[in-house]
C-alpha positions in Angstrom: 22.5 150.9 30.4 25.2 153.1 31.4 26.5 153.6 35.2 28.2 157.2 36.0 31.9 156.2 35.1 34.2 157.7 38.5 36.8 160.1 37.4 40.5 158.6 38.7 41.0 161.8 39.9 38.9 160.6 43.3 40.6 158.3 43.9 41.6 159.1 47.1 38.3 160.0 48.5 36.8 156.3 47.2 36.1 153.8 49.7 36.7 150.8 47.5 34.5 148.7 50.4 31.6 150.3 50.5 28.9 148.5 48.6 27.1 152.1 47.4 30.2 153.1 45.4 30.1 149.3 43.3 26.4 149.1 42.6 26.1 152.9 41.6 28.9 153.8 39.5 31.4 152.6 36.7 34.7 152.1 38.1 36.6 150.6 34.8 38.6 154.2 34.5 39.6 153.7 38.6 40.9 150.4 37.8 42.7 151.7 34.7 44.7 154.1 36.5 45.6 152.4 39.7 47.0 149.3 37.2 48.8 151.5 35.3 50.3 154.1 38.3 49.1 152.9 41.7 49.5 148.8 41.3 50.3 148.9 45.1 47.6 151.0 46.2 47.0 151.9 49.9 43.7 152.7 51.2 44.3 154.1 54.4 42.1 153.4 57.7 38.1 155.1 57.7 37.4 156.0 60.9 36.9 152.1 62.5 37.8 150.5 59.6 41.4 149.6 59.3 43.4 150.0 55.8 44.0 147.6 53.2 46.3 147.0 50.1 44.4 147.2 46.5 46.7 144.9 44.1 45.0 145.5 40.5 47.5 143.3 38.1 46.9 140.3 37.3 50.4 139.1 38.1 50.3 140.7 41.8 46.8 138.5 42.0 48.6 135.4 41.2 51.4 135.9 43.6 48.8 136.4 46.6 46.3 133.3 45.2 50.2 131.1 44.9 51.8 131.8 48.5 49.1 130.2 50.5 51.9 130.2 53.3 51.8 133.9 53.5 48.6 134.8 52.3 45.5 133.1 54.6 42.1 132.8 54.4 41.7 132.1 57.8 41.3 135.7 58.6 38.7 135.9 55.9 38.6 135.3 52.4 36.7 139.4 51.5 36.9 142.7 53.0 33.7 142.6 54.6 34.5 140.2 57.0 38.8 141.3 56.8 37.9 144.9 57.9 35.6 143.7 60.7 37.4 141.2 62.6 37.4 138.2 61.1 35.0 135.6 60.0 33.1 133.6 62.2 33.6 130.2 60.1 37.2 130.9 60.0 38.9 127.1 60.0 35.5 125.9 59.7 34.3 126.8 56.3 36.5 125.6 53.3 36.7 128.8 51.7 38.1 130.0 55.4 40.4 127.0 56.0 44.1 126.6 55.2 46.2 123.6 56.0 45.5 120.1 56.3 41.8 120.4 57.0 41.4 122.8 54.2 42.6 119.8 52.0 40.6 116.8 53.4 37.7 119.0 53.4 37.7 119.7 49.6 38.4 116.0 48.7 35.5 115.4 50.6 33.4 117.7 48.4 35.2 117.2 45.1 33.7 113.6 45.8 30.0 115.2 45.4 31.4 116.9 41.6 31.4 113.3 40.2 31.2 113.0 36.5 27.6 110.8 36.9 26.6 113.7 39.0 27.8 116.5 37.0 25.9 114.5 33.9 22.7 114.5 35.7 22.7 118.2 36.5 23.5 119.1 33.3 20.5 117.3 31.7 18.4 118.3 34.6 18.9 122.2 34.2 19.1 121.6 30.6 15.3 121.3 30.5 14.6 124.2 33.4 16.6 126.3 31.3 14.5 125.8 28.1 11.4 126.2 30.2 12.4 129.4 31.7 13.4 130.9 28.6 10.4 130.2 26.8 8.2 131.1 29.5 9.9 134.8 29.2 9.7 135.0 25.6 6.1 134.1 26.1 5.7 136.7 28.5 6.4 139.7 26.1 8.2 141.6 28.3 10.2 140.6 31.3 12.6 140.9 33.8 15.6 138.1 32.9 16.6 138.0 36.1 13.8 137.3 38.2 12.2 135.2 35.5 15.2 133.5 34.4 18.8 133.6 35.9 18.0 133.6 39.5 16.0 130.1 39.0 18.8 128.1 37.4 21.5 128.1 39.7 19.5 127.0 42.6 18.5 124.3 41.0 22.0 123.0 39.9 23.4 123.7 43.6 20.4 122.4 45.4 20.6 118.9 42.6 24.6 118.7 43.9 22.9 118.6 48.0 19.8 116.9 47.4 17.6 119.5 48.4 13.8 118.6 48.5 12.3 120.6 45.2 9.9 122.1 48.1 12.5 124.3 49.7 14.3 124.9 47.0 12.5 128.8 46.4 12.8 129.3 50.3 16.6 129.2 50.3 16.6 131.4 47.0 15.1 133.7 48.9 17.7 133.6 51.4 20.8 133.6 49.8 20.0 136.2 47.8 19.8 138.4 50.7 22.9 136.7 52.7 25.9 138.7 51.1 23.9 141.4 49.0 21.2 143.8 48.7 18.8 145.0 46.8 18.9 148.2 47.9 21.3 150.7 49.5 19.8 151.0 53.1 19.0 147.7 53.6 19.6 146.8 57.4 22.4 144.8 58.2 19.9 142.1 60.2 18.5 141.2 56.9 21.6 139.8 56.3 22.5 137.7 59.2 18.8 136.4 59.6 19.2 135.0 56.0 22.7 133.8 57.0 21.2 132.2 59.9 18.6 130.5 58.3 20.5 128.6 55.9 22.9 127.5 58.4 19.7 126.1 60.7 18.1 124.6 57.4 21.3 122.5 56.4 21.4 121.3 60.5 18.0 119.9 60.0 18.6 118.3 57.0 22.0 116.7 57.5 20.3 115.3 60.6 18.1 113.4 58.2 21.1 111.8 56.7 23.6 110.7 59.0 24.4 107.2 59.1 23.6 107.0 54.8 26.5 106.5 53.4 25.2 105.1 50.0 24.4 108.7 49.0 27.2 110.9 47.3 24.9 114.4 47.8 27.1 116.9 49.5 25.2 116.6 52.5 25.5 113.1 52.9 29.0 113.2 52.7 29.8 116.0 55.1 27.3 114.2 57.5 29.3 110.6 57.5 32.9 112.1 56.7 35.7 111.9 59.4 38.1 114.8 59.1 41.5 114.2 61.4 39.9 111.1 62.4 37.1 112.8 63.8 33.4 113.0 62.7 33.0 116.1 61.3 31.1 118.9 63.8 27.6 120.1 63.2 29.2 123.7 63.3 31.6 122.7 60.3 29.0 120.8 58.6 26.7 124.1 58.4 29.1 126.2 57.3 30.4 124.1 54.4 26.7 123.6 53.1 26.3 127.5 53.9 29.4 128.0 51.8 28.8 126.3 48.9 25.1 127.4 48.7 26.3 131.1 48.7 29.0 130.2 46.1 26.8 128.0 43.6 24.0 130.3 43.7 25.9 133.6 42.9 28.5 132.9 40.6 26.0 131.4 38.2 23.1 133.6 38.7 24.8 136.9 37.8 27.3 135.5 35.2 24.1 134.5 33.3 22.2 137.9 33.9 25.4 140.0 32.5 25.9 137.8 30.3 22.4 138.3 28.4 22.9 142.5 28.7 26.8 142.0 27.1 24.9 140.0 24.4 22.7 142.7 23.8 25.8 145.5 24.0 27.9 143.8 21.4 25.4 142.4 18.7 28.4 141.1 16.5 28.7 138.4 19.2 25.0 137.9 19.4 25.3 136.9 15.9 28.7 135.0 16.4 26.7 132.6 19.2 23.8 132.6 16.8 25.6 131.3 14.0 27.2 128.8 15.9 30.7 130.1 15.0 32.3 130.0 18.4 32.3 126.8 20.9 29.7 127.3 24.1 33.0 126.3 26.0 34.8 129.4 25.3 31.6 131.5 25.0 30.9 130.7 28.4 35.0 131.4 29.6 34.3 134.6 28.1 30.8 135.5 29.4 32.6 134.7 33.0 35.7 136.6 32.5 33.5 140.0 31.4 30.7 139.8 34.3 33.2 139.3 37.3 30.5 138.0 39.1 33.1 138.1 42.6 34.7 141.3 42.7 37.5 140.9 44.7 39.4 138.0 46.8 40.7 139.3 50.5 43.4 137.5 52.7 45.7 138.5 55.3 49.4 138.1 55.3 50.8 136.3 58.3 54.5 137.2 57.4 56.4 140.2 56.4 56.4 139.7 52.3 57.0 141.6 49.0 54.1 141.3 46.1 55.9 143.0 42.9 58.1 145.4 44.5 55.5 146.4 47.4 56.4 145.5 51.0 53.5 143.8 52.8 53.6 143.5 56.4 52.8 141.0 59.1 48.7 141.7 59.7 48.3 143.6 56.4 45.0 143.1 54.8 45.1 142.7 51.1 42.6 142.7 48.6 42.8 141.6 45.2 41.0 143.0 42.3 39.0 140.7 39.8 37.4 143.2 38.5 40.5 145.0 37.4 42.6 141.8 37.1 40.1 140.1 34.2 40.9 143.2 32.2 44.7 143.5 32.1 46.0 144.4 29.0 49.0 142.6 29.9 47.0 139.1 29.8 44.1 139.9 28.1 44.7 141.3 24.4 42.1 144.0 23.8 40.4 143.1 27.5 37.6 145.5 27.2 36.2 143.9 24.1 33.6 141.4 24.4 35.1 138.4 22.5 33.2 135.0 22.9 36.0 133.7 20.8 38.4 134.7 23.3 41.6 132.3 23.8 43.3 131.6 25.5 41.3 133.1 28.5 42.7 132.3 31.8 40.9 134.8 33.7 40.6 134.9 37.4 37.0 134.8 38.0 36.9 131.3 40.1 40.2 132.9 42.0 43.0 130.3 41.4 45.3 127.9 43.6 44.1 126.2 46.3 41.4 128.0 47.0 39.7 128.4 43.5 35.7 128.1 43.2 34.6 124.2 44.7 31.8 125.0 42.0 33.5 126.3 38.9 32.5 123.1 37.0 28.9 123.5 38.0 29.0 127.5 37.0 30.7 126.6 33.6 27.8 124.2 33.1 25.5 126.9 33.7 26.4 129.4 31.6 27.1 127.1 28.5 23.7 125.4 28.8 21.9 129.3 28.9 24.0 130.3 25.8 23.0 127.2 24.3 19.2 127.7 25.2 19.5 131.2 23.6 20.9 130.7 20.5 18.7 127.7 19.5 15.3 129.6 21.0 15.8 133.3 20.9 16.0 135.3 17.8 17.0 138.3 19.2 16.9 140.3 22.8 16.6 143.4 23.5 16.9 145.2 26.9 13.7 147.6 27.8 14.7 149.8 30.8 17.4 150.2 33.1 19.1 147.5 35.3 19.2 147.5 39.1 22.5 146.5 40.6 23.1 144.5 43.8 24.6 146.4 46.8 28.0 144.7 47.6 31.7 145.1 47.8 32.1 141.6 46.8 29.5 140.1 44.7 28.9 141.8 41.3 25.5 141.4 39.3 22.2 143.0 38.8 18.7 142.7 41.4 16.9 143.2 37.7 17.6 143.1 33.9 14.0 144.1 32.1 14.6 142.5 28.5 11.9 141.4 25.7 13.4 138.2 24.6 11.7 137.6 20.8 11.2 133.5 19.6 13.5 132.0 16.8 10.8 130.8 14.2 10.1 126.9 14.4 12.9 126.1 17.3 12.3 122.9 18.9 13.0 122.7 22.7 14.5 120.1 24.3 17.4 119.6 22.4 
């Protein structure tokens, strides 16, 4: 369904850090104007909120992502924290840590993404996805977000962390409110309470796994590793479990929902998927480019520098807008077309460089398996009512997507 398109003539009155702006509007024309005419846009201070740079071109986003010495994440990696004094997990959580500690933490966490464990997770979520799709078909009318997509990433990331089955639904309820809301007027304490409960949950879980060096799940690896010759602190352990849980759940969930909507809106691409004329890996990559589960990335400049031909001063807040860079015509031919056979497709959905999303392999697996299930089990799909978008300036996705999935005759479950 169509959201109102914001006129680029209104640019100077827009607050790009406002979650309501992103939830209730289509900013495609704003991004186009910025890329074409004002690629180095400075949003001035608003009340107590400091000003910040808005970079919308792919090349400028890459400049910022590549220069980890000048553009640090330790003040926060999104406007929500950069504009409010910094991230409390700075120097602790992988996503907002730089330098040697970042490298050491990433090496520990990478061990959890072993081919053996990823193969096991893929097999587990394959059955889960088929079961969810069949149940959605049988309902006649479903909410694809609640009935399908929100149940998939949680199983994958919880498998990576070896979270007990009985606790997974509880964690889903928390992650969906930690960085976004279903409503414009949700009280801020709802988000803080969700974050606190996630942290405390993993503190308790890690306590039971200290001393167990035989398991390669994320919690056990963190609970028994050493960084700089010292055991990882409880604070560092909790924040990294939290970061992986949020990142691993949100990206896949929103890409899956947005992917179905795109397939409905582009029937030629649905046919290509059904006919098997595109590879699942290529198709999943386009779904990830198109849906943009993360709207932007944030950095703090540690020194005076230049991006493109724009001077940036030490201490400036910089935002690179993936929502715009993923549609940059300098990089993507016919960028406003959803094309499952798009190649090359070097989108920035997972960022780039040393801070590329740790769970990018997991998210790709999830999207591939959903696409495979849809083309195998579903003959056609229809959106039956208006979707609802989450309220966030960081994440981009739906909280509801009414749909009807029609069964594929004689489809075999359990591929």
